[in-house]
C-alpha positions in Angstrom: 154.6 -167.1 151.8 156.0 -168.3 148.3 152.7 -167.1 146.8 153.1 -163.7 148.3 156.6 -163.4 147.1 155.5 -164.3 143.5 152.7 -161.8 143.8 155.0 -159.1 145.0 157.6 -159.8 142.2 154.9 -159.8 139.5 153.3 -156.6 140.9 156.8 -155.0 140.8 157.7 -156.3 137.4 154.4 -154.8 135.8 155.0 -151.5 137.3 158.7 -150.8 137.9 159.4 -149.2 134.6 157.1 -146.2 135.5 158.6 -146.0 138.8 162.1 -145.8 137.4 161.1 -143.2 134.9 159.8 -141.1 137.7 163.0 -141.7 139.8 165.1 -140.5 136.9 163.2 -137.4 136.3 163.3 -136.6 140.0 167.0 -137.2 140.2 167.3 -134.8 137.2 165.3 -132.2 138.9 167.2 -132.5 142.1 170.6 -132.1 140.4 169.8 -129.7 137.6 166.4 -128.1 138.5 163.0 -128.5 136.9 164.0 -126.3 133.8 166.3 -129.1 132.8 163.3 -131.1 131.7 161.8 -131.1 128.3 158.2 -130.1 127.8 157.2 -133.8 127.2 159.0 -134.8 130.5 157.2 -132.2 132.5 153.9 -133.2 130.8 154.6 -136.9 131.8 155.6 -136.2 135.3 152.1 -135.8 136.8 151.1 -139.1 135.1 154.1 -141.0 136.6 153.4 -139.5 140.0 149.8 -140.7 140.0 150.7 -144.0 138.8 153.3 -144.3 141.7 150.4 -143.3 144.1 148.2 -145.9 142.8 151.0 -148.6 143.0 151.6 -147.4 146.5 147.9 -147.6 147.5 147.7 -151.2 145.9 150.9 -152.5 147.7 149.5 -151.2 151.0 146.1 -152.8 150.5 147.3 -156.1 149.5 150.0 -156.2 152.2 152.8 -156.7 149.6 156.5 -156.8 150.4 157.5 -154.0 152.8 160.5 -153.1 150.9 158.3 -152.4 148.0 156.0 -150.1 150.1 158.8 -148.4 151.6 160.5 -147.7 148.2 157.1 -146.3 146.9 156.5 -144.2 149.9 160.0 -142.6 149.4 159.5 -142.1 145.8 156.1 -140.5 146.3 157.5 -138.3 149.0 160.2 -137.1 146.7 157.8 -136.3 143.9 155.4 -134.5 146.2 158.0 -131.8 147.1 158.8 -131.2 143.5 
């Protein structure tokens, strides 16, 4: 169990910055609309989305912490509807 916890923490640590960037952009879009993003942010959005989906797929495949899986599912769903 401890090994799985360490694996989950490392997985999250390596990828969390991208997830937070996506979350920040989504929050801005939800509050102010997509026109509030810069061209650079709009260009970066699909990459962040794909990276998050990739993380979700890996988290599901390796049976990582269910909290991580639930967070990534929620984040991915929010991004899908933008």
